[in-house]
Each structure stands twice: as structure tokens, then as C-alpha cells.
C-alpha positions as CSV (number, residue, x, y, z in Angstrom):
1,X,-0.8,-10.8,12.9
2,X,0.8,-7.9,11.9
3,X,3.1,-6.7,14.4
4,X,4.3,-2.8,14.5
5,X,7.8,-3.4,14.8
6,X,8.3,-6.3,11.4
7,X,5.6,-4.3,9.0
8,X,6.3,-1.3,5.8
9,X,3.7,-0.4,4.2
10,X,4.3,-0.1,0.4
11,X,2.1,2.2,-2.4
12,X,1.9,1.4,-5.4
13,X,1.1,3.7,-8.2
14,X,-1.4,7.0,-7.0
15,X,-0.9,8.9,-9.9
16,X,-2.1,11.5,-12.9
17,X,-5.8,10.4,-14.3
18,X,-5.4,6.6,-13.4
19,X,-5.8,7.4,-10.0
20,X,-9.1,9.8,-10.8
21,X,-10.9,6.5,-13.4
22,X,-10.5,3.4,-11.4
23,X,-13.4,1.6,-9.9
24,X,-14.8,3.0,-7.0
25,X,-11.8,5.8,-7.0
26,X,-13.2,8.5,-4.5
27,X,-13.4,5.2,-2.0
28,X,-9.8,4.3,-2.4
29,X,-8.6,7.5,-2.1
30,X,-10.1,8.1,1.0
31,X,-9.0,4.4,2.3
32,X,-5.3,5.3,1.3
33,X,-5.7,8.3,3.2
34,X,-6.7,7.0,6.3
35,X,-4.3,4.2,6.3
36,X,-0.8,6.6,5.4
37,X,-2.7,8.7,8.4
38,X,-2.6,6.1,10.5
39,X,0.2,4.2,9.7
40,X,2.2,7.1,10.5
41,X,0.8,7.5,13.9
42,X,2.1,4.0,14.5
43,X,5.5,5.2,13.2
44,X,5.4,2.3,10.5
45,X,8.0,3.1,7.4
46,X,6.5,4.1,3.7
47,X,7.5,3.1,0.9
48,X,6.3,5.5,-2.0
49,X,6.8,3.5,-5.6
50,X,5.8,5.9,-8.6
51,X,5.2,4.5,-12.4
52,X,6.9,6.1,-14.8
53,X,5.7,9.3,-14.1
54,X,6.9,11.3,-16.1
55,X,4.5,10.3,-18.7
56,X,1.6,8.8,-16.5
57,X,2.1,12.0,-14.1
58,X,3.1,12.7,-10.3
59,X,1.1,10.5,-7.4
60,X,-2.3,12.4,-6.8
61,X,-2.7,15.4,-4.2
62,X,-5.3,14.2,-1.7
63,X,-1.9,11.1,-1.3
64,X,0.9,13.2,-1.6
65,X,-0.4,15.6,0.9
66,X,-0.4,12.4,3.6
67,X,3.5,11.5,2.4
68,X,5.4,14.7,3.2
69,X,8.8,14.3,4.4
70,X,8.9,10.5,1.9
71,X,10.1,10.8,-1.7
72,X,9.2,8.5,-4.5
73,X,11.1,5.7,-6.4
74,X,10.6,5.9,-9.9
75,X,10.4,2.8,-11.8
76,X,9.4,1.9,-15.4
77,X,9.6,-1.8,-14.1
78,X,5.3,-3.0,-13.4
79,X,7.2,-5.4,-9.9
80,X,8.8,-2.6,-7.5
81,X,11.1,-5.3,-6.7
82,X,12.1,-4.9,-10.4
83,X,14.4,-1.8,-8.9
84,X,16.9,-1.6,-7.5
85,X,15.7,1.6,-5.6
86,X,13.1,0.0,-4.0
87,X,14.2,-3.6,-3.3
88,X,16.9,-1.3,-1.3
89,X,14.8,0.3,0.5
90,X,12.5,-2.5,2.0
91,X,15.7,-4.7,2.7
92,X,16.5,-1.7,4.9
93,X,14.3,-1.0,6.6
94,X,14.5,-5.5,7.9
95,X,11.2,-5.6,8.5
96,X,9.2,-9.1,7.2
97,X,5.5,-7.6,7.4
98,X,4.3,-5.7,4.0
99,X,1.1,-4.1,3.5
100,X,0.2,-3.3,0.0
101,X,-2.5,-0.3,-1.4
102,X,-2.6,1.3,-4.7
103,X,-2.9,0.8,-7.9
104,X,-3.7,-1.5,-10.0
105,X,-4.5,-4.0,-8.7
106,X,-3.7,-7.2,-11.6
107,X,-0.8,-5.3,-12.8
108,X,1.5,-3.3,-10.4
109,X,0.0,-4.2,-7.4
110,X,0.0,-7.8,-8.4
111,X,3.3,-8.1,-9.8
112,X,5.7,-5.9,-6.8
113,X,3.4,-8.5,-4.1
114,X,3.8,-11.6,-6.0
115,X,7.5,-11.0,-6.0
116,X,8.0,-9.5,-2.4
117,X,5.7,-12.9,-1.6
118,X,8.4,-15.3,-3.4
119,X,11.7,-13.2,-2.3
120,X,10.5,-14.4,1.2
121,X,8.0,-11.3,2.6
122,X,4.9,-11.9,4.3
123,X,2.4,-9.5,2.2
124,X,-0.8,-8.5,2.7
125,X,-3.2,-6.4,0.7
126,X,-5.4,-4.4,1.8
127,X,-8.2,-4.7,-0.5
128,X,-10.1,-1.9,0.1
129,X,-7.2,0.6,-0.7
130,X,-6.3,-1.0,-3.9
131,X,-8.4,-0.9,-7.2
132,X,-8.0,-1.1,-10.8
133,X,-10.1,0.2,-13.6
134,X,-12.7,-1.9,-13.8
135,X,-13.9,-4.2,-10.7
136,X,-13.1,-7.0,-12.3
137,X,-9.7,-7.0,-12.5
138,X,-9.4,-5.8,-9.3
139,X,-11.3,-9.1,-8.4
140,X,-8.6,-11.2,-10.6
141,X,-5.8,-9.5,-9.2
142,X,-7.0,-10.5,-5.4
143,X,-7.5,-14.1,-6.6
144,X,-4.7,-14.1,-8.1
145,X,-2.7,-13.5,-5.0
146,X,-4.8,-14.8,-2.3
147,X,-4.0,-18.2,-4.2
148,X,0.5,-17.7,-3.8
149,X,-1.2,-16.8,0.3
150,X,-1.0,-12.6,-0.3
151,X,-4.5,-12.4,1.9
152,X,-6.7,-9.6,2.0
153,X,-7.3,-7.2,5.3
154,X,-8.5,-3.7,4.8
155,X,-7.8,-0.5,6.4
156,X,-9.6,-0.9,9.8
157,X,-8.7,-4.4,10.5
158,X,-4.5,-3.4,9.8
159,X,-4.0,-0.6,11.6
160,X,-6.4,-2.3,14.5
161,X,-4.0,-5.6,14.0
162,X,-1.0,-2.6,14.7
163,X,-2.3,-1.3,16.9
164,X,-2.9,-4.4,19.3
165,X,-4.6,-2.7,22.9
166,X,-6.8,0.2,23.6
167,X,-4.9,1.5,26.4
168,X,-2.4,3.0,24.9
169,X,-2.0,6.5,22.7
170,X,-1.9,6.1,19.5
171,X,-5.0,4.3,20.2
172,X,-7.3,7.8,20.3
173,X,-5.4,8.9,17.8
174,X,-5.8,5.8,16.1
175,X,-9.7,6.2,16.4
176,X,-10.4,9.7,15.1
177,X,-8.7,8.7,11.6
178,X,-11.3,5.1,11.1
179,X,-14.3,7.3,12.7
């Protein structure tokens, strides 16, 4: 189970034209917005990655708008774990549970997640907040991660797991986000 004081979220490369052409992009973007709002209500740290923004473009506005006060970490490697600034950001949280969302499931999401798992982190993929250009590639990425012990979750499942109880002030705020 996810624990509020042990979890960090990694947003991977939701940028430019690619973010608009991945499978079911509108749904993925909406789910990421809901997730980011919920995580901020719960005060979960967010680490934001961008793959070669000079070439792929910036994170799309609808998602970037949910990240005020956070700066993206630019990378060239497909795995964020190969980027020293990202590695330091993850380690600085002191947290061992990592939720991952973004694109593309079978490339940057997969490689980042696999290397985080190998480095000793408990990694979960927010399956309704990731995508690839094709459904087949999304499914292959999810299957390969599952084979590594990286389990899928969903936006609502993750938020309610972190919330733990309906008798908190955050519950009413989360309810507005997920409804």
C-alpha cells in the first residue's frame, strides 16, 4: 500500500505534439490533471521530467498549469535515473515509493521505472495516466514493467490509498477532484 509520507510522483515527458498524438491522449491528459491536483492536496512531492525540450517542446499547458512552483528537469537519456539531477531529486525526498505517469509507456516511462526498481525503490505505474503512440506499445510497456514487479495502479486507487480515510480534511477536496 502507498503511504503518504513515503510516496513521490514522477511525471515523465508529457510534451509538445507527442502528448497530443499518443493513444487516448485526451483521457490521459485529464487523468494526469486529476492526479496532480490530488497529489498536491495530499502534499506528495512531484518530480517533473522533460525529454529534450528544445526538440520535443515544453510540457503541454494543461499539465504544466498544475505544476506551479515546480521546475522541470531536462534530460537526454530515456531513463530519468541516468540523469544526475533527477537522481539527486529522488534521493533528496528520502522516500522509497514512487508513482510514475506520463509518456511514452514503452520507452521513457518503462526505462525510468525499471531503473528505479533496480535501484531499490517500490515503483507503481498509474496505468490510466500513461500512454504511447499505439495501444500495443502501451500494453507491452505495462506488461514488461509488471514482469519486473512494477505493479499498475489507477489515479483513484492511488489517491484513495494515500488518503487512507474519509474522516480527513483532504477527503472532501479529493472527492471534488475524482468526481
